[in-house]
C-alpha positions in Angstrom: 16.2 -20.7 -9.7 15.5 -21.1 -13.3 11.8 -21.6 -12.9 11.4 -18.3 -11.0 13.1 -16.4 -13.9 10.7 -17.9 -16.4 7.8 -17.2 -14.2 8.8 -13.6 -14.0 9.4 -13.3 -17.8 6.1 -14.9 -18.8 4.1 -12.2 -17.1 5.9 -9.3 -18.8 4.2 -9.6 -22.2 0.9 -8.0 -21.3 2.1 -4.9 -19.6 1.4 -1.5 -21.0 2.4 1.8 -19.4 -0.6 3.6 -20.8 1.6 6.1 -22.7 0.4 7.7 -25.9 1.6 6.4 -29.2 5.1 7.6 -30.1 5.2 10.7 -32.3 7.3 9.1 -35.0 4.7 6.3 -35.4 1.5 8.3 -35.9 2.6 10.1 -39.1 1.4 13.5 -38.0 3.2 16.4 -36.2 2.5 16.9 -32.5 1.3 20.4 -33.1 -1.4 19.4 -35.5 -2.6 16.7 -33.0 -2.8 19.3 -30.2 -4.8 21.6 -32.4 -7.1 18.8 -33.3 -7.7 18.0 -29.6 -8.4 21.7 -28.9 -11.0 21.8 -31.7 -12.9 18.6 -30.7 -12.5 16.1 -27.9 -12.0 12.5 -28.8 -15.3 10.7 -29.6 -16.5 8.2 -27.0 -15.4 4.6 -27.8 -17.9 1.8 -27.3 -16.7 -0.3 -24.3 -15.8 -3.8 -25.1 -16.7 -6.8 -22.8 -13.6 -8.9 -22.3 -15.3 -11.1 -19.7 -13.6 -12.1 -16.5 -10.2 -13.6 -16.1 -10.4 -17.1 -14.6 -9.9 -16.5 -10.9 -7.9 -18.6 -8.5 -9.5 -19.6 -5.2 -7.0 -20.0 -2.4 -7.7 -22.1 0.7 -5.3 -20.7 3.2 -6.8 -18.4 5.8 -3.8 -17.1 7.6 -5.6 -16.1 10.8 -5.2 -17.6 14.3 -7.5 -17.1 17.3 -5.9 -18.8 20.3 -9.1 -19.0 22.3 -9.0 -19.2 26.1 -5.2 -19.6 26.3 -5.0 -16.2 24.5 -5.6 -14.6 27.9 -2.3 -16.2 29.1 -0.6 -15.0 26.0 -1.7 -11.4 26.7 -0.5 -11.7 30.3 2.9 -12.7 29.1 3.0 -9.9 26.5 2.1 -7.4 29.2 4.9 -8.8 31.4 7.4 -8.5 28.6 6.3 -5.0 27.9 7.0 -4.2 31.6 10.4 -5.8 31.2 11.1 -4.3 27.8 9.0 -1.1 27.2 11.4 0.4 24.6 10.3 0.6 21.0 11.8 -1.6 18.3 15.4 -0.4 17.7 15.3 -0.3 13.9 18.0 2.3 13.5 20.3 0.5 16.0 20.0 -2.8 14.2 20.6 -1.2 10.9 23.8 0.5 12.2 25.1 -2.7 13.8 24.5 -4.6 10.6 26.2 -2.0 8.4 29.2 -1.5 10.6 29.8 -5.2 11.0 29.1 -6.2 7.4 32.7 -7.5 7.0 32.5 -9.6 10.2 32.7 -8.9 13.9 36.2 -7.9 15.1 37.0 -7.3 18.7 39.2 -4.3 18.0 36.5 -2.6 16.0 34.3 -2.4 19.1 36.8 -0.1 20.8 35.8 2.7 18.4 33.6 5.4 20.0 30.8 4.9 17.6 30.7 1.1 18.3 30.9 1.8 22.0 27.8 4.0 21.6 26.0 1.3 19.8 27.0 -1.2 22.5 25.6 1.1 25.2 22.4 1.6 23.2 22.0 -2.2 22.9 22.6 -2.6 26.7 20.0 0.1 27.4 17.5 -1.7 25.1 18.3 -5.0 26.8 18.4 -3.6 30.3 15.2 -5.3 31.4 16.3 -8.7 30.1 19.8 -8.3 31.6 18.4 -7.4 35.0 16.0 -10.3 35.1 18.6 -12.6 33.7 21.1 -11.5 36.3 18.5 -12.2 39.0 18.0 -15.6 37.6 21.7 -16.4 37.5 22.0 -15.2 41.1 19.1 -17.4 42.1 20.7 -20.4 40.3 24.0 -19.8 42.0 22.8 -19.0 45.5 20.0 -21.5 45.8 22.3 -24.7 46.1 24.7 -22.8 48.3 22.0 -21.6 50.6 20.5 -25.0 50.6 23.8 -26.6 51.7 24.4 -24.0 54.4 20.8 -24.5 55.6 21.2 -28.3 55.8 24.5 -28.0 57.8 23.0 -25.4 60.0 20.1 -27.6 60.9 22.4 -30.6 61.5 24.1 -28.4 64.1 20.6 -27.9 65.7 20.4 -24.3 64.5 18.2 -22.7 61.9 15.2 -24.5 63.4 17.0 -27.9 63.6 16.8 -28.1 67.4 14.0 -30.5 68.4 12.7 -28.2 71.0 9.6 -25.9 70.8 9.1 -23.1 73.2 5.6 -22.7 74.4 3.9 -19.4 73.5 0.4 -18.1 74.1 -0.1 -17.2 70.4 1.1 -20.6 69.1 -2.3 -21.5 67.6 -2.5 -18.1 65.8 0.9 -18.5 64.4 0.2 -22.1 63.3 -3.0 -20.9 61.6 -1.2 -18.1 59.8 1.6 -20.4 58.5 -1.0 -22.9 57.4 -3.1 -20.4 55.5 0.0 -18.8 53.9 1.4 -22.2 52.8 -2.0 -23.2 51.4 -2.3 -19.9 49.5 1.3 -20.3 48.2 0.6 -23.9 47.1 -2.5 -22.7 45.3 -0.6 -20.1 43.3 2.1 -22.7 42.6 -0.6 -25.0 41.3 -1.8 -22.2 39.0 1.7 -21.8 37.7 1.9 -25.5 37.0 -1.4 -25.4 35.2 -0.3 -22.4 33.1 2.9 -24.1 32.2 1.2 -27.4 31.4 -1.4 -25.6 29.2 1.4 -23.9 27.3 3.2 -27.2 26.9 0.0 -29.0 25.7 -0.8 -26.1 23.3 2.5 -26.7 21.4 1.5 -30.3 20.9 -2.1 -29.4 19.9 -0.9 -26.9 17.3 1.3 -29.3 15.5 -1.8 -30.5 13.6 -2.7 -26.9 12.7 0.9 -26.5 11.4 0.3 -29.4 9.1 -2.9 -27.8 7.9 -1.1 -24.6 7.2 1.6 -26.5 5.2 -1.0 -28.4 3.2 -3.2 -25.4 2.4 -0.1 -23.3 1.4 1.2 -26.0 -0.8 -2.2 -26.4 -2.4 -2.4 -22.6 -3.0 1.0 -22.6 -4.6 -0.1 -25.4 -6.9 -3.3 -23.5 -7.7 -1.2 -20.5 -8.5 1.0 -22.5 -10.8 -1.9 -24.3 -12.5 -4.1 -21.2 -13.1 -1.5 -18.8 -14.3 -1.1 -20.4 -17.8 -4.9 -20.5 -18.3 -5.1 -16.8 -17.2 -2.4 -15.8 -19.7 -4.0 -17.8 -22.4 -7.3 -16.0 -21.7 -5.6 -12.7 -22.0 -4.1 -13.5 -25.4 -7.4 -15.0 -26.6 -9.3 -11.8 -25.8 -7.4 -10.0 -28.6 -9.9 -11.7 -30.9 -12.6 -9.6 -29.2 -11.0 -6.3 -30.2 -10.0 -7.6 -33.6 -13.6 -8.8 -34.4 -15.0 -5.5 -33.3 -12.6 -3.6 -35.6 -13.5 -5.9 -38.5 -17.2 -5.4 -37.8 -16.8 -1.6 -37.8 -14.9 -1.7 -41.0 -17.5 -3.9 -42.7 -20.2 -1.4 -41.5 -18.2 1.7 -42.4 -21.2 3.2 -44.2 -23.6 3.2 -41.3 -20.9 4.0 -38.8 -18.9 6.6 -40.6 -22.0 7.9 -42.4 -23.8 7.9 -39.1 -21.0 10.0 -37.6 -21.2 12.5 -40.4 -25.0 12.5 -40.2 -24.9 13.1 -36.5 -22.4 16.0 -36.9 -24.5 17.7 -39.6 -28.0 17.0 -38.2 -27.5 19.7 -35.6 -28.0 22.3 -38.3 -29.9 20.4 -40.9 -32.7 18.7 -39.0 -33.9 21.9 -37.2 -34.2 23.8 -40.5 -36.2 20.9 -42.1 -38.3 20.6 -39.0 -39.4 24.3 -39.2 -40.3 23.9 -42.9 -42.3 20.8 -42.0 -44.1 22.7 -39.3 -44.9 25.5 -41.7 -46.4 22.9 -44.1 -48.7 21.8 -41.2 -49.4 25.5 -40.5 -50.6 25.8 -44.2 -53.1 23.1 -43.8 -54.3 24.5 -40.5 -54.6 27.9 -42.1 -56.8 26.5 -44.8 -59.1 24.7 -42.3 -59.3 27.9 -40.2 -60.2 30.0 -43.3 -62.8 27.5 -44.3 -64.3 27.6 -40.8 -64.4 31.4 -40.9 -66.0 31.4 -44.3 -68.7 28.9 -43.3 -69.3 30.4 -39.9 -69.6 33.9 -41.4 -72.2 32.6 -43.9 -74.2 31.0 -41.2 -74.1 34.1 -39.0 -75.1 36.5 -41.9 -78.1 34.2 -42.8 -79.1 33.7 -39.2 -78.9 37.4 -38.4 -81.6 38.2 -41.0 -83.9 35.4 -39.8 -83.4 36.4 -36.1 -84.0 40.1 -36.9 -87.3 39.2 -38.6 -88.5 37.0 -35.7 -87.5 39.4 -33.0 -89.3 42.3 -34.9 -92.5 40.3 -35.2 -92.4 39.2 -31.6 -91.8 42.7 -30.5 -94.8 44.1 -32.5 -97.0 41.3 -31.2 -96.0 41.9 -27.6 -96.6 45.6 -28.0 -100.2 45.0 -29.3 -100.8 42.7 -26.3 -99.7 45.4 -24.0 -102.1 47.9 -25.7 -105.1 45.8 -24.4 -107.5 47.9 -22.2 -106.8 45.5 -19.4 -103.4 47.2 -19.0 -105.1 50.5 -18.1 -106.3 49.1 -14.8 -104.6 50.9 -12.0 -103.3 47.7 -10.4 -102.0 46.2 -13.7 -100.8 49.4 -15.3 -97.3 49.5 -13.6 -96.5 46.0 -14.6 -97.5 46.6 -18.2 -95.5 49.8 -18.4 -92.4 47.9 -17.1 -92.8 45.3 -19.8 -93.4 48.0 -22.4 -90.1 49.7 -21.4 -88.0 46.5 -22.1 -89.4 46.0 -25.6 -86.5 47.9 -27.1 -84.0 45.2 -25.9 -85.5 42.7 -28.2 -83.0 43.4 -31.0 -79.7 42.1 -32.6 -76.4 43.2 -31.2 -73.7 42.0 -33.7 -73.8 42.9 -37.4 -71.9 40.3 -39.4 -72.9 41.8 -42.8 -70.1 44.4 -42.6 -67.2 41.9 -42.0 -64.7 41.4 -44.8 -64.8 38.3 -46.9 -61.8 35.8 -46.6 -62.6 34.0 -49.8 -59.6 35.6 -51.6 -57.1 34.5 -48.9 -58.7 31.0 -48.9 -58.4 30.8 -52.7 -54.7 31.8 -52.5 -54.1 29.2 -49.7 -55.8 26.5 -51.8 -53.5 27.4 -54.7 -50.5 27.1 -52.4 -51.6 23.7 -51.0 -51.8 22.3 -54.5 -48.0 21.9 -54.0 -47.4 19.3 -51.3 -44.7 21.0 -49.2 -44.7 18.1 -46.7 -43.7 15.7 -49.4 -40.9 18.1 -50.6 -39.6 18.4 -47.0 -39.7 14.6 -46.6 -37.6 14.3 -49.7 -35.1 16.6 -48.0 -35.1 14.4 -44.9 -34.7 11.3 -47.1 -31.8 12.9 -49.0 -30.0 13.8 -45.8 -30.8 10.5 -44.1 -29.2 8.7 -47.0 -25.8 10.0 -45.9 -24.6 6.6 -44.6 -25.7 5.0 -47.9 -23.9 7.7 -49.8 -20.8 7.2 -47.6 -20.9 3.4 -48.2 -21.1 3.9 -51.9 -18.1 6.3 -51.9 -16.0 4.1 -49.5 -16.1 0.9 -51.5 -12.3 1.1 -51.6 -12.2 0.6 -47.8 -14.5 -2.4 -48.0 -12.4 -3.8 -50.8 -9.3 -3.4 -48.6 -10.9 -5.3 -45.8 -9.1 -8.6 -46.5 -5.8 -6.8 -46.3 -6.8 -5.2 -43.0 -7.9 -8.5 -41.7 -4.5 -9.9 -42.6 -2.8 -7.1 -40.7 -4.9 -7.8 -37.6 -4.3 -11.6 -37.9 -0.6 -10.9 -38.1 -0.8 -8.8 -34.9 -2.6 -11.6 -33.1 0.0 -14.1 -34.3 2.8 -11.8 -33.0 1.1 -11.5 -29.6 0.6 -15.3 -29.4 4.2 -15.8 -30.5 5.5 -13.4 -27.9 3.5 -15.1 -25.1 4.9 -18.5 -26.2 8.5 -17.3 -26.3 8.9 -18.4 -22.7 8.3 -22.1 -21.7 5.5 -21.2 -19.3 3.8 -24.5 -19.1 7.1 -26.4 -18.8 8.4 -24.0 -16.1 5.2 -24.1 -14.1 5.0 -27.9 -14.5 8.5 -28.2 -13.1 7.4 -25.8 -10.3 4.4 -28.1 -9.5 6.7 -31.1 -9.4 9.0 -29.2 -7.1 6.1 -28.3 -4.8 4.9 -31.9 -4.7 8.4 -33.2 -4.0 8.9 -30.6 -1.4 5.6 -31.4 0.3 6.6 -35.1 0.3 9.9 -34.3 1.9 8.2 -32.2 4.5 5.7 -34.9 5.2 8.5 -37.4 5.6 9.7 -35.5 8.6 6.3 -35.6 10.3 7.2 -38.8 12.3 10.5 -37.3 13.5 8.6 -34.1 14.4 6.0 -36.0 16.3 8.7 -38.0 18.1 10.7 -34.9 19.0 7.5 -33.2 20.2 6.8 -36.2 22.3 10.2 -36.0 23.9 9.8 -32.3 24.4 6.4 -32.9 26.0 7.9 -35.6 28.3 10.8 -33.2 29.2 8.5 -30.4 30.1 6.2 -32.7 32.1 9.3 -34.0 33.9 10.3 -30.5 34.8 6.7 -29.8 36.0 6.8 -33.0 38.0 9.6 -31.5 40.1 7.3 -28.8 41.2 4.4 -31.2 41.6 6.7 -33.4 43.9 7.3 -30.4 46.1 3.5 -29.6 46.0 2.8 -33.2 46.9 5.0 -33.0 50.0 3.4 -29.7 50.9 -0.2 -30.9 50.5 0.4 -34.2 52.2 2.3 -32.5 55.0 -0.6 -30.1 55.4 -3.2 -32.9 55.4 -1.3 -35.2 57.7 -0.3 -32.3 60.1 -3.7 -30.8 60.2 -5.6 -34.1 60.6 -3.1 -35.5 63.1 -2.7 -32.3 65.2 -4.0 -32.6 68.8 -4.2 -29.5 70.9 -4.1 -31.6 74.2 -0.9 -33.3 73.2 2.4 -31.7 74.2 5.2 -31.2 71.7 6.9 -34.3 73.0 3.8 -36.4 72.9 2.5 -35.5 69.4 1.0 -38.3 67.4 2.6 -40.2 64.5 0.3 -38.6 61.8 1.1 -35.1 62.9 4.9 -36.0 63.1 4.7 -37.4 59.6 3.1 -34.2 58.3 5.9 -32.2 59.7 8.5 -34.5 58.2 6.8 -34.3 54.8 6.9 -30.5 54.9 10.6 -30.6 55.8 11.1 -33.1 52.9 9.4 -30.6 50.6 11.8 -27.9 51.6 14.7 -30.2 50.9 13.4 -31.1 47.4 12.8 -27.4 46.8 16.4 -26.7 47.4 17.4 -29.6 45.1 15.1 -28.6 42.2 14.7 -24.8 42.5 18.0 -23.9 41.0 17.5 -26.3 38.1 14.0 -24.9 37.4 15.3 -21.3 37.6 18.1 -22.1 35.1 15.5 -23.5 32.7 13.3 -20.4 33.2 16.1 -17.9 32.8 17.3 -19.6 29.6 13.8 -19.7 28.1 13.1 -16.2 29.3 16.1 -14.6 27.7 15.7 -16.6 24.4 11.9 -16.5 24.1 11.5 -12.9 25.3 14.1 -11.5 22.9 12.6 -13.5 20.0 9.2 -12.1 20.9 10.4 -8.5 21.1 13.0 -8.6 18.3 11.3 -10.9 15.8 7.6 -11.6 16.5 6.4 -8.1 17.4 8.3 -6.5 14.4 6.9 -9.1 12.1 3.4 -8.5 13.4 3.6 -4.8 12.8 5.8 -5.2 9.7 8.6 -3.2 11.2 11.0 -5.9 10.3 10.4 -5.2 6.6 11.8 -1.7 7.2 15.1 -3.2 8.3 15.3 -5.6 5.5 14.3 -2.9 2.9 16.9 -0.4 4.2 18.9 0.8 1.2 22.4 -0.5 0.9 21.9 -2.8 3.9 23.2 -6.0 2.3 25.9 -4.4 0.2 27.2 -0.9 0.0 26.9 -0.9 -3.8 23.4 -2.4 -3.9 20.5 -0.3 -3.1 17.7 -2.9 -2.8 18.6 -6.5 -2.3 15.3 -8.1 -3.6 15.5 -6.8 -7.2 19.2 -7.4 -7.1 18.5 -11.0 -6.2 15.7 -11.5 -8.7 16.6 -9.3 -11.6 20.3 -8.5 -11.0 19.3 -4.9 -10.9 19.3 -3.5 -7.3 18.3 0.0 -8.5 14.7 -1.0 -9.1 12.5 0.6 -6.4 11.2 -2.8 -5.2 11.1 -3.7 -1.5 10.0 -6.7 0.4 7.5 -4.6 2.3 5.8 -3.3 -0.8 5.7 -6.8 -2.3 4.2 -8.2 0.8 1.5 -5.4 0.9 0.6 -6.0 -2.7 0.4 -9.8 -2.2 -1.6 -9.3 1.0 -4.1 -7.4 -1.1 -4.1 -10.3 -3.6 -2.7 -8.2 -6.5 -1.0 -9.8 -9.5 2.6 -10.8 -9.3 3.4 -8.5 -12.2 2.4 -5.5 -10.2 3.9 -6.8 -7.0 7.3 -7.4 -8.6 7.1 -4.1 -10.6 8.0 -6.0 -13.8 7.0 -3.0 -15.9 10.3 -1.5 -15.0 12.1 -4.4 -16.8 9.5 -5.6 -19.3 7.6 -2.7 -20.9 5.3 -4.2 -23.5 4.2 -0.8 -24.7 6.9 -0.6 -27.3 5.9 -4.0 -28.6 2.3 -3.0 -28.9 3.3 0.2 -30.7 5.1 -1.9 -33.3 2.2 -4.2 -33.8 -1.2 -2.7 -32.9 -0.4 1.0 -33.6 1.1 0.7 -37.0 1.1 3.2 -39.9 -0.2 0.7 -42.5 -3.6 0.6 -40.8 -3.8 4.4 -40.7 -3.0 4.7 -44.5 -6.1 2.7 -45.3 -8.2 5.5 -43.9 -6.3 8.4 -45.5 -7.9 7.5 -48.8 -11.4 8.1 -47.6 -13.2 10.7 -49.8 -16.8 11.5 -49.3 -18.7 14.0 -51.5 -22.1 15.3 -50.2 -22.8 17.8 -53.0 -25.8 15.7 -54.1 -27.8 16.3 -51.0 -30.7 18.7 -51.5 -32.7 19.7 -48.5 -35.5 21.8 -50.1 -36.4 21.9 -53.8 -37.2 25.1 -55.6 -40.9 24.2 -55.7 -40.9 24.1 -51.9 -39.2 27.4 -51.7 -41.7 29.0 -54.1 -44.5 27.4 -52.1 -43.3 29.0 -48.9 -43.0 32.4 -50.5 -46.5 32.1 -52.1 -47.9 31.2 -48.7 -46.4 34.3 -47.2 -48.0 36.4 -49.9 -51.4 34.7 -49.8 -53.1 37.6 -48.1 -53.7 35.7 -44.8 -51.9 38.5 -43.0 -54.0 41.3 -44.5 -57.4 40.1 -43.1 -58.9 42.5 -40.5 -59.1 40.0 -37.6 -59.8 42.7 -35.1 -63.1 43.5 -36.8 -64.2 39.9 -36.5 -63.2 39.7 -32.9 -65.1 43.0 -32.2 -68.4 41.6 -33.6 -67.9 38.3 -31.9 -67.5 39.9 -28.5 -70.8 41.8 -28.9 -73.0 38.7 -28.7 -76.0 37.8 -30.8 -78.8 39.8 -29.2 -79.0 42.9 -27.0 -80.4 40.9 -24.1 -80.4 37.3 -23.1 -83.7 36.0 -24.5 -84.0 33.3 -21.9 -83.6 35.8 -19.1 -86.1 38.1 -20.9 -88.7 35.4 -21.2 -88.2 34.4 -17.5 -88.7 38.0 -16.4 -91.8 38.2 -18.7 -93.4 35.2 -17.1 -92.6 36.6 -13.6 -94.4 39.8 -14.6 -97.3 37.9 -15.9 -97.7 36.0 -12.7 -98.1 39.3 -10.9 -101.2 40.0 -13.1 -104.7 38.8 -12.3 -105.7 35.6 -13.9 -107.2 36.1 -17.3 -106.5 36.6 -20.9 -103.7 39.1 -20.4 -101.7 36.8 -18.2 -102.0 33.9 -20.7 -101.1 36.1 -23.6 -97.9 37.3 -21.9 -96.9 33.7 -21.0 -97.5 32.8 -24.7 -95.1 35.6 -25.7 -92.5 34.3 -23.2 -92.7 30.8 -24.8 -92.3 32.3 -28.3 -89.2 34.1 -27.2 -87.7 30.9 -25.8 -88.5 29.2 -29.1 -86.7 32.1 -31.0 -83.6 31.6 -28.8 -83.7 27.8 -29.4 -84.1 28.0 -33.2 -82.0 31.0 -34.0 -79.7 32.2 -31.2 -78.2 28.8 -30.2 -77.0 27.9 -33.8 -75.6 31.4 -34.2 -73.7 31.2 -30.9 -72.1 27.9 -32.0 -71.1 29.5 -35.2 -69.7 32.5 -33.4 -67.6 30.2 -31.1 -66.1 28.5 -34.2 -65.5 31.8 -35.8 -63.8 33.1 -32.7 -61.4 30.1 -32.4 -60.6 30.2 -36.2 -60.0 34.0 -36.1 -57.6 33.7 -33.2 -55.8 30.8 -34.8 -55.4 32.7 -38.0 -54.3 35.8 -36.2 -51.6 33.8 -34.4 -50.3 32.1 -37.5 -50.3 35.1 -39.7 -48.3 37.3 -37.3 -45.0 38.1 -39.0 -45.6 35.3 -41.5 -43.2 36.8 -44.1 -40.5 37.0 -41.5 -41.1 33.4 -40.4 -40.8 32.1 -44.0 -37.7 34.2 -44.5 -36.1 32.6 -41.4 -37.0 29.1 -42.6 -35.4 29.7 -46.0 -32.3 31.2 -44.4 -31.9 28.2 -42.1 -32.2 25.8 -45.0 -29.8 27.9 -47.0 -27.3 27.8 -44.1 -27.6 24.0 -43.8 -27.1 23.5 -47.5 -24.1 25.8 -47.4 -22.7 23.7 -44.5 -23.2 20.5 -46.5 -21.8 22.0 -49.7 -18.8 23.9 -48.4 -17.8 22.4 -45.0 -18.6 18.8 -45.7 -15.0 17.9 -46.5 -13.9 19.3 -43.1 -16.6 17.3 -41.3 -15.8 14.2 -43.3 -12.1 14.5 -42.4 -12.9 15.2 -38.8 -15.3 12.2 -38.4 -13.0 10.0 -40.4 -10.3 10.8 -37.9 -12.7 10.1 -35.0 -13.8 6.8 -36.7 -10.1 5.8 -37.0 -9.5 6.8 -33.4 -12.4 4.6 -32.3 -10.9 1.6 -34.1 -7.6 2.3 -32.4 -9.5 2.8 -29.1 -10.6 -0.8 -29.2 -7.0 -1.9 -29.1 -6.2 0.6 -26.4 -9.1 -0.9 -24.4 -7.5 -4.3 -24.9 -4.1 -3.2 -23.8 -5.5 -1.3 -20.8 -7.5 -4.3 -19.8 -4.5 -6.5 -20.1 -2.5 -4.1 -17.9 -5.3 -4.0 -15.3 -5.7 -7.7 -15.4 -2.0 -8.3 -14.9 -2.1 -5.8 -12.0 -5.0 -7.3 -10.1 -6.2 -10.6 -11.5 -3.4 -12.6 -13.2 -1.1 -14.6 -11.0 -2.5 -13.2 -7.8 0.3 -13.6 -5.3 -1.8 -14.0 -2.1 0.0 -17.4 -1.4 3.2 -15.5 -0.9 1.8 -13.3 1.9 0.0 -16.3 3.3 3.3 -18.1 3.6 4.8 -15.2 5.5 1.7 -14.9 7.7 1.6 -18.7 8.3 5.3 -18.7 9.3 4.5 -15.9 11.8 1.5 -17.8 13.2 3.5 -21.1 13.5 6.7 -19.5 14.8 5.3 -16.9 17.0 1.7 -17.8 18.0 2.2 -21.5 18.2 5.7 -21.8 19.5 7.1 -18.6 21.0 3.9 -17.6 22.7 3.6 -21.1 24.2 7.3 -21.2 25.2 7.0 -17.8 26.9 3.8 -18.9 28.6 5.6 -22.0 29.8 8.5 -20.1 31.4 6.1 -17.6 32.8 4.2 -20.2 34.7 7.3 -22.1 35.7 9.1 -19.0 36.8 6.2 -18.1 39.0 6.4 -21.5 40.6 10.2 -21.0 41.2 9.6 -17.6 42.9 6.8 -19.0 45.0 9.0 -21.9 46.2 10.9 -19.4 48.4 7.9 -18.4 50.6 6.8 -22.1 50.4 10.1 -23.2 52.0 9.9 -20.6 54.7 6.3 -21.4 55.6 7.0 -25.1 55.5 9.9 -24.9 57.9 7.9 -22.7 60.2 4.9 -24.9 60.1 6.8 -28.2 60.5 7.7 -27.1 64.1 4.1 -27.3 65.1 3.6 -30.8 63.6 6.8 -32.7 64.4 7.4 -34.5 67.7 9.9 -32.6 69.8 12.7 -34.1 72.0 12.2 -31.5 74.7 9.5 -29.0 75.7 9.0 -26.1 78.1 7.3 -26.4 81.5 6.7 -23.5 84.0 6.1 -24.0 87.8 6.4 -21.9 91.1 9.6 -22.7 93.1 8.6 -21.4 96.6 7.7 -18.4 98.5 10.8 -16.5 97.6 9.0 -15.1 94.6 11.3 -16.8 92.2 10.0 -18.9 89.4 11.7 -21.8 87.7 11.5 -23.1 84.2 11.3 -26.8 83.7 12.6 -28.3 80.5 11.2 -31.8 80.1 12.9 -34.1 77.5 11.2 -36.7 75.5 12.1 -39.4 78.1 10.4 -37.6 81.0 13.6 -36.4 82.7 13.2 -33.0 84.3 15.7 -30.2 84.4 15.1 -27.0 86.3 16.6 -23.8 85.4 16.5 -21.2 88.2 15.2 -17.9 87.3 17.0 -16.3 90.3 19.5 -13.7 89.3 22.0 -15.3 91.7 21.6 -18.8 90.3 22.3 -20.0 86.8 22.4 -23.7 87.4 20.5 -26.5 85.7 19.5 -29.4 87.8 18.3 -32.7 86.3 16.0 -34.8 88.2 16.1 -38.5 87.8 13.2 -40.1 86.0 11.9 -41.8 89.2 12.0 -38.8 91.6 11.1 -36.1 89.1 7.7 -34.6 89.2 5.5 -35.0 86.2 6.0 -32.6 83.3 3.1 -30.5 82.3 2.3 -27.5 80.2 0.4 -24.5 81.1 
């Protein structure tokens, strides 16, 4: 129809195959592009946020859970599998369709290949044919057997004789027949209930069928109403890409300059960082030299004072030890021990011979008069002004911005015009009207459907009532016969209730013969039709095998490969099948992808003509950026570095300093010496000598506190500064040379290779702008594939038809004949047991009586009729006569 064509065409505009721009449109040879890609990979493009396409929410849930009756459905499916276990004959059906495409002709079936197909079909249908044949035989023979049975009984044969022979196991037989008939009746009742449940299930599912119709129609309307809004959203999102391009063009300085800056900073920034670190090293060197100078001055001055104090204390302690008290025999060893340690009271390190660093400090101070950090910061600033420099030199691009904006607006107009070439809203509006009218037409048939379903329900109930009538006779016969049965009564004297039960059972047999063949005819018809529909249509539809038949190439016409694209697009060569379309729609993909519209409507060429045009590229070809004005390090900074390398910091004898520092201030630890001196004094007798020695110990502690402690602090500072200077001055000229070489290399890169970097980054900048449009087109393609015009309603319609046709109707019909067929089969044993059991309940005309006829040893059998007349049949081998006794003279009849 026309609306379907427009619906297909409206979706084609946003497709893009994702191919690269055509070579004749990019203005550069393919070889140069390949070389460029080898030199540098494309720069990453900032991802754009196009939001979410308005999604359609569909109400149909094409799923059916039958509930408890599902057990019956599974039983029927298992029975059908036993009848027909062969797989679905896809190849056979395809061959039959292809060979009879021009119509079925009788003479064609005489060909060998057609005979083979016929035999294959018979083999596939063997189960149904056998069961159908059995049903036909049953239908034909049942009335014939019934008529013969009736005639036979009328002739007092086939159990029609109203005479019952007495047997010893009569009660056992009666019990067996009763139990068998009861069991058979119970199974027949189950069959009736199964058939009734299936019959009622069809009526109950009519409402669900209406629900499926309503939700599917509502989903189709949702599909029709949302598609224009989704397409409009796709076209509107072109503005996102356009605004991003215009924003990047307006900020070409920060963006393009930032690209150039990022490309060059890999070489420039590290070189400036090393120069800046060297400026910090200069200041640290000055501080270290100042610390060395001040510490050395403190140590030299403190050494003289400490030397004088230790000399005086040593002389005083020696005089104390010269006291006559030390000559005492007990004290003399202690005094001698103290006297032997007096030589340790001396200075260890001699700082007076260390070289002076004042010359190196003066040179460093001269170097620091030039602020190298400020010079390096100027280099940073000059390099960081690259975006500003690019902006100043690309004013022509900014001035061309209105023209570029006009190009982009024109592209947007062309896209909107292309999307409005097709009357989308009008077509979908007509489609909505068509759906509404179609739903009204369907709803107008609801009363007729309800009426037909009512008649169907009545018909099925009437059929079941035939079985129920037989069951009623059986049950009533069993009740009356069982309740009225009297063991003391003879067959000719049975009560009225028992006789009525037997008559009811015989009546049930008669009705069984009347109805059984009709019921079997209904069962056989429904079995053949419903079973084949289940095996040939429902099962292949459930496992999607039927699509393989429909999608068989050249099935419909020898010259048409695929019928679906041939019907929709008049192009049967498109690789589009009904199965693939169903799978895509089942996964809720877009109709564009499901119908493979890209094979007919490739929008990539349209986008190449519009978005990827040469006019936009020409705007950027005129970009010229000159970075010659960038200076990383002024000459003063270079001279400053060279002067620092020649300042003499590296010529200082740091090892001499470290050697003296490691010696320590004194030869012995004065605190330990004073402690030992007090310990020795405690060993002496109390008196003046002891007190004098303790006074000397106190004086030594005071010398340590006043002179040694400050000198140790100065030595620690001196040691740290010397080590720092030694570390920084190692290979100082080499370090400075490396810094200058790195800066020279960076400046050479800026001076000589800037043009290449500028061209490279300009190309990358242009590619990023084009990348925004590629993102848009790729987003459009992905949206058309998965989000626009999602065709889930189409697969829902197929699934709903399967549920309604197979789960609601066919499964119920098959379950109906399954239950009814079981009843028909069970009517056969029911008739047999009823006939047998009726003999024990009905009142007989004659009965058997046995008595002794004399001393001859012969016995006689008395047959007593219902009127009490007695006939004796001799059991002698020489007598075969029957003698009737008159009623008055006959002996009474009795039964053993």
